[in-house]
C-alpha positions in Angstrom: -47.5 -47.1 24.6 -45.3 -50.1 24.3 -41.6 -50.0 25.1 -40.5 -50.8 21.5 -42.7 -47.9 20.1 -41.1 -45.6 22.7 -37.6 -46.5 21.6 -38.5 -46.0 18.0 -39.9 -42.6 18.7 -36.9 -41.5 20.7 -34.6 -42.9 18.0 -36.3 -40.7 15.4 -36.1 -37.7 17.8 -32.4 -38.3 18.4 -31.8 -38.3 14.6 -33.8 -35.1 14.2 -31.9 -33.4 17.0 -28.6 -34.6 15.6 -29.4 -33.1 12.2 -30.5 -29.8 13.7 -27.3 -29.6 15.7 -25.2 -30.4 12.6 -27.1 -27.8 10.5 -26.7 -25.2 13.2 -22.9 -25.6 13.7 -22.0 -26.3 10.1 -24.2 -23.9 8.1 -22.2 -20.8 7.2 -24.9 -18.4 8.4 -24.6 -19.9 11.9 -20.8 -20.2 11.9 -18.8 -19.2 14.9 -16.0 -18.1 12.5 -15.6 -14.3 12.4 -15.5 -12.6 9.0 -13.3 -9.5 8.4 -15.5 -6.6 7.6 -13.9 -3.4 6.2 -15.2 -0.1 7.3 -14.2 3.4 6.1 -15.0 6.4 8.3 -14.6 10.1 7.2 -14.8 13.0 9.6 -15.9 16.2 8.0 -16.4 19.8 9.1 -20.0 21.0 9.0 -20.6 22.7 5.6 -16.9 22.3 4.8 -14.3 19.8 3.8 -12.9 16.6 5.2 -10.7 17.1 8.3 -7.2 16.4 7.0 -3.7 16.0 8.2 -3.1 19.8 7.9 -5.1 20.3 11.1 -3.8 17.2 12.8 -6.5 14.7 11.5 -9.1 13.0 13.6 -9.1 10.2 16.2 -11.6 7.5 15.4 -12.8 4.8 17.8 -15.3 2.0 16.9 -16.8 0.3 19.9 -19.2 -2.7 20.3 -22.2 -1.2 22.0 -23.2 -4.4 23.7 -19.9 -5.3 25.3 -18.0 -2.0 25.3 -15.1 -3.6 23.5 -13.0 -1.3 21.3 -13.1 -3.0 17.9 -10.9 -0.5 16.1 -9.1 2.7 16.8 -6.9 5.0 14.7 -6.2 8.3 13.1 -7.8 9.8 10.0 -5.1 11.2 7.8 -4.9 12.6 4.3 -6.1 15.6 2.3 -9.3 17.7 2.7 -11.0 16.4 -0.5 -12.1 18.4 -3.5 -13.3 21.9 -2.5 -15.1 22.2 -5.8 -17.0 18.9 -5.4 -17.8 19.4 -1.6 -18.6 23.1 -1.5 -19.6 24.3 -5.0 -21.1 21.6 -7.1 -24.8 20.5 -6.6 -25.1 17.1 -5.1 -27.0 14.1 -6.4 -28.2 11.3 -4.2 -25.7 8.5 -4.0 -22.9 10.4 -5.6 -19.5 10.4 -3.9 -18.8 13.8 -2.4 -16.1 13.2 0.2 -14.5 10.0 -1.1 -12.3 11.6 -3.7 -8.6 10.8 -4.5 -6.3 11.9 -1.6 -9.2 12.6 0.7 -8.6 11.8 4.4 -10.2 8.7 5.9 -9.7 6.0 8.5 -10.1 2.3 7.4 -10.5 -0.7 9.7 -11.0 -4.4 9.2 -13.2 -5.7 12.0 -13.7 -9.4 12.6 -17.5 -10.0 13.1 -19.3 -13.2 13.9 -22.8 -11.7 13.9 -24.5 -8.4 13.2 -23.0 -6.0 15.7 -24.3 -2.6 16.9 -21.4 -0.2 17.1 -20.8 3.4 18.1 -18.2 5.3 16.1 -16.7 8.2 18.0 -14.6 10.9 16.3 -12.7 13.9 17.7 -10.8 16.5 15.8 -8.9 18.6 14.9 -6.0 16.9 16.8 -3.5 19.6 15.9 -5.6 22.3 17.8 -6.5 20.9 21.2 -8.3 24.1 22.2 -10.7 23.6 19.2 -11.4 19.8 19.5 -15.0 18.8 18.8 -16.5 15.4 19.3 -19.2 13.5 17.4 -20.5 10.0 17.1 -22.8 7.7 15.0 -24.5 4.5 16.0 -25.2 1.7 13.4 -25.2 -2.0 12.9 -22.4 -3.7 11.0 -23.1 -7.0 9.2 -20.3 -9.6 8.9 -18.8 -9.5 5.4 -20.8 -6.4 4.3 -18.0 -3.9 3.8 -18.8 -0.1 4.2 -16.4 1.4 1.6 -16.5 4.2 -1.0 -17.9 7.3 0.7 -17.8 5.5 4.0 -19.6 6.4 7.2 -19.6 10.2 7.5 -19.4 11.9 10.9 -19.9 15.7 10.7 -18.5 18.0 13.4 -19.5 21.6 14.1 -17.1 24.3 15.2 -14.2 26.5 14.3 -10.5 26.7 14.9 -9.9 30.0 16.8 -6.3 31.1 17.5 -5.8 34.2 19.6 -3.0 36.3 18.0 -3.1 39.1 20.6 -3.0 39.8 23.4 -0.6 37.0 24.2 -1.4 34.7 27.1 1.7 36.0 28.9 0.7 39.7 28.8 -0.6 41.2 32.0 -3.9 42.9 31.4 -5.3 45.6 33.7 -8.9 45.7 34.7 -11.0 48.5 33.2 -8.7 49.1 30.2 -9.8 48.5 26.6 -8.1 45.5 25.0 -7.8 45.0 21.2 -8.2 41.3 20.5 -6.9 39.8 17.2 -7.7 36.3 16.3 -7.5 33.9 13.4 -10.7 32.0 12.8 -11.2 29.2 10.3 -13.2 26.1 9.7 -12.3 22.8 11.3 
């Protein structure tokens, strides 16, 4: 191959490489710019309502699974949702059940530059440390694709149990019968 032909071929290759680099860095799909992505999370009690402020709410933490970085963290606050809609009415696919007016939720705006696998951790009820339950969900968030409305639902199992008597300060004697009174309710 002649030297002139070689320069011509390299010249064409340089232009192709240049165009590829420009497309990669300028095209929005390959942009390094991060896009704010809104996410709603709702923590609910199994077969019951949304965990609301009345029991202390829920702590939510959204973590990047690849890096371990905490992307968002906060408290779910608000009401327990519509008891009629959640616990009585039949449900249709795609219908909002928990996302009613005044219903507790946590919302975050997370800057994402690429699809990101996250783990969403929840613990509740914060007002009753002896009854705290934990749950999590793993999913992929897409930049600019908000998760709103009903949101991401994390369901927790368990009950809130408060011992009314005997009091923790009472001295109990071995071998004697003890009457235990407790208040038990859903999370």
